N, C-alpha and C positions, 0 to 999 in steps of 0.2 A: 567487396561485395559485387557479385555479378549483376549486370544489368538485365532487365526485362524487356523483351521485345514488345510487349503490351504496354507501350508508353501511354500514359494518361488514363488508365483503367479506373473507373470511378468507384470509389468506396465510401459508403455513408456510415460515419461513426455515430452511434446513438447512445447517449449517456444522460442519466438523471442529473440533478444538482450534484456537482462533484467537486470534492476538495482533496488535498493531500495527494496519495499516491495514485489514485484512479485519474484525477484531473492531469497529473503530469504524464501519465502513461498514454492517455489519449492524444495529448499534444505531441508526445514523442513519436507515436506512431504516425500521426498525420503528417508530421515533418519529415521523419526519417524514411518513411516508405516512398517519398517522392523519387529518390534516386533508384529505387527498384521498379518503378513504372506504375506505381498506384497513387492516384490523386484523390486525397480524402477531402470530404466535406463533412460538416458537423451539424447534427441534429440535437439540440439541447434546449433547456429553458432559456428564454430571452434575458432573464435577470441572472443567469448562471455567471460565476466568476470566470468560467471557461470563456465566454464570448469575447471579452476585452483582449485576453491573451491570444485566442484564435485569429482574431481580425488583424492583430499586430504581426501575426506569423504568416499572413496571407492566405488563410483557411476560410472558405466560404462557410457561412453559418446559417442555418435554418432553425428559427425559433419554434420549439415544440414544447408544450406546457407539461412536461413530465415531472410528477412530484415523487418524493421518496417513499412514503408509506402507501398502502393500498387505499384508494379513494375512488370508488366505482365510477362516479359521475366525472371526476376530473380525469381519471384513467381513459374513459370513453372518448372524451375530448382529445386527449393526447393521441389515441389510436387513430381517430379521424384526421388530425393534423398531420400526423407522420404518413398516414396513407397518402395524402395529397402530395407531400414532399417526394415520396417514392414514385408516384405516377408522373410527377413533373421532371424529376431529375434522372429518373430511370438507372440507378446505380447498378453495377454489375455484382456487387457484394454489399450486404449490410452487416456491420459489425457492431454488435450491442455489448455494452459493459455494465456489469452488475445485473442482479436478478430483475429489478424494476424495469429498466430499459430493455432487457431481453423479453420480458412479458409483452410490453407495448410494441416492440419491433415484430415479434412473430404474429401477433394478432393483427398488426397493420398490413402484413403481407397477405392476410386472408381476404381483405377488402380492397387491395390495390392490385399489384401484379405480383406474381410469385417471384421471389428473388432469393438466391442463396443467402442464408443468415447465419453468421458465425457469433457465437456468444462466449464472452470471456467472463469467468468466475473469478473475481479478485479476492474475495474474503470468505471465510467460514460463514455459511448461511445458517446452519443448524446448531450453533453453539448454545451454551445453557440458558441464555436470555430469551430464546424463542419459546413461545407458548406451544403447547400441544396442538391446539387448533391450527396456528399458523404453520407449524411443522407439516402437519397433514395435508394442509391446503397447498403448500409449496411443492411437496412430493407429488401430489395429484396433478398440478398443473405442469410441472417438468416432465412427467412421464407422458403426458398427452401432447405436449408441445414438441416432443422429441422429433415426431415426424416433420415438423416445420423447421428443423435445425440441421444445416449442413454439417457443422462441427461446433463442439463445445471445447473451449480452450481453458485450462486451469493454470493458475500461476505457480502451482506446486503439486507435487505427487500426492500430498496429504488431501489437497482439495479434489484431486482426480479420484481418489479412494472414496471420499465422500459422495461425489457424483455418481460413481458406479455401484458402490456397495450399499450405500444408505439410500440414495434417491432411486437407484435401480436403473440408471441409464445404460445402454449398450456399451460395452468396453470399446468397441471400434469407433464410437462417436466422440469420445473424449481423449483429448491429447494434452500433455503438459508442455507449456513453454515458459520457462522461468523469466520473470521480468529482468530486463537487462537495463543498465543505467550508464549515462555518461559520467565515469568516474573521475575524469581529469581534474575537477575542481578540488577533489579531496586528496590529491597525491602531493599538491604543492605545500611547502612549509606555511604555516599560518601565524599570524601575529597573536601568539598565546597571551602575552601580557596585556596587549590591548583589548582582546576579547574579554579576558578576566575583569580588566577594569570596567568594562560596560556592565558586568554583572555584580560588580562589587566582590568578587572573589579574590582573596589574597594570592599573590604569586606563589607562595610556599604552600598553599592548600593542596589537599587531595580532593579533587572534584569528580563527582560522577552524576550521570543523569542522561537526558535524551531530549530530542524534540518530537513532540507527538500531539495528536488531537486529543483534546480532553473529552473522551467518549467511553462508555462503559467498558467495551472490549479491550481497552488499553490499560485498565486496572492501575490507574496512577494513584489512586487512594491506597492501594496495597504497597506501592513504591514508598510512599510518604510514611506509612507505618514501618516498613522495613528500614527506611532511611533514619527514623527517629532512633532506633536501636544502634545503627552503625554510628550516627553522629555523637550519641551519648558515650560510645566506647572509644571513638576516635576523635579527639578534640580539634584535630587540623582537617577534618573532613567536611565537605560542602555538598550539598544536593542542588542541581540546576535542572529544571523542567521548563522547556520553552514550548510555546504553542498556546492555542486557545480552544474553545469548544464549549459545549453545553455544560460540562461537569467542572469547568475551571474554578469557580467560586466554591463549589463543594469541597474540592481538593485543597484549595488555599485555606478554608476554614478548618479543615482537618490538620493542616500544617501549623496553623496558628495555635492550636490547642496543645502543642508539644512544647516541651521546655528548651528545644533546640531550633525554634522557629527562625531565629536570626541568621542560621545557616542554611535555610531552604529558600531558594531563589525562583521565582516565577517571572521571567522577563516578558512574557506574552509571545506573540507570533514572531517568529525570527526568519528573516529572509536570507540571513547569512549562515545557513547551516553549516558550511564548512568552517566558519569562524567559531561557532559553538562547539563543534567537535574538537577544534584545535585547543580549546580552553579545557577540555576533559582529560582526566586521567583513565576513565573507565566508562563504558557505555553500558546502560542498563535498560532492558525491555521486559516489563512485567506483564505483557499482555495475556489475556485468558483466551483469545481467539486472534488468530493471524494467518492472513493468506500466504504471504512470504515473508515480508519484513524488509521493506526498501530502506528504511532508516538503519537497520542493522547492517545492510550491505554497504551503505555510505560509511558507516562508522568502521567497518572493517577496512574499507579502502584508505581511511584516514589513520589507519595503523592502531586502532583501539582494540584491546581485548574486550570481550562481551559477556555480560551476565543476562542470559535470557531465559525463557520459559519453554518447556518442552511441549509446545502446542503447534498445531498447523504446520505451516511450511518452515518454521524456525529451525528445527533439526536438519533441514536440507541446507540451511545457510550456514549455522554455527556448528562446528564439529566439536562436540563435548570433550574437554580435556585438551583440545588442540588449538582451537582459535577462541575458546571461550568456556564458560560453564553454563550448562542447562539445569534448572531446577523445576520443581512442580509448580504449576500456575496457581495463583489465588492465594498463597500462603506467604505471610511476611517473614517467618522465621528462617526458612531455608533461603529465601532471597537475601536477607540480611547476612547470614553466614556467609554466603558466597561472595557478596559485595565486601565484607570485611576482610575476608581472606585474601582476595586479590589486591586489595588497597594496601595490605601489609606485605605483599610479595611483588615488588617492582620488577624483579627478573622474570617472574612468571608472566606479568602483564607484557612486558616487551616481547617476550618469545611468542606469546599468543597473538599480540598485535601484528608482528611481522608474518605469521602464518596467515592471519586473516587477511591481511592486505594481499598476499599471493593468491589466496583463494577467491577473493572478490574479483580481482582482475582476470583470473582464469576462467570463472564460471559465470560470472554476472555482468559481463560487458553488454554495451548497447548493440554492438554489431551483430552478435550472435542472436539476439532476440529479434532484430528486424529481419535478418535473413530467414529465421525459422518461420516467422509471421508471413512473409512473402511467399515461401514455398507453400505454406498452408493455403493461402489464397489461390495460388496456382492450382493446387489440387482440387480446391472447391470449384473452380471455374472449369 
């Protein structure tokens, strides 16, 4: 990566309470862009999980009370708080992540100093769970705040199309930068037997699953329904879903109602994702909305074939028939059929897993993403 003569150019990364992929991405930018001449500071809620990690990494943190949903009074307080940080720290660029942080950041520049603002869209905003009123409000706000936006970054071409075709933003304002990951932890051989022992999965089982947040867009209840069919037909098959979130108990309850519940494992939040992937024979992502799918990229780097849904940026990651199988979202039957077929075809799984690893390394590495982000910052400046 080439160095930037503008050493220490200050960037204020702004984010709401963040978990999972967005949290990891913000920390990744803040640390990785230092070598390219951009020194990031972080504006986020003081009680966010981000704060501890950021401080440990030497990132300066400014507490700003950004909440997830729209809350007019709390949002006004967040705007005033962020405006004060902008006036004090005078960043060269503001980089806001997610729709709520983007709203707060651009409003804050109205009452502080005008600062070039980059917005990253990480997930599908207008998927099926969004009401008509919220959809209309979001479109109205985005169109009017476009003039306060230096560039909109989407993590997939599918999201770019949503922002230009559905939201109506100018095409020249929106650019795609695929998320890139440090894939090295997923390349080394893992302790398969040890990981399976932690989950109670037999060494000779056929295990499938994923690590994910138990949130509506992940559709993990659909996976449980599909898995019940697979496990009934395949007596050596097991399901493992690691993670936590608001729908964990709902999904667990649905699993308990099946006759194959003893082969469905919910180990909770997993810090050793590489170990989990090493314990699986097949990775399955049943999401009904997906920005890009960082977990899918990690699984491919680990050499796993993928069964995924043809939504959002997933088709930009998984090549149907080459690195995995894509099915319609929200439907248990086709998901179960694809899982069952690949579990019965070890040769196909191996071929797809090898192709997936090559694709993950070629297209979704960390260095490419950091270089493209630094180049965009330079254009904005």
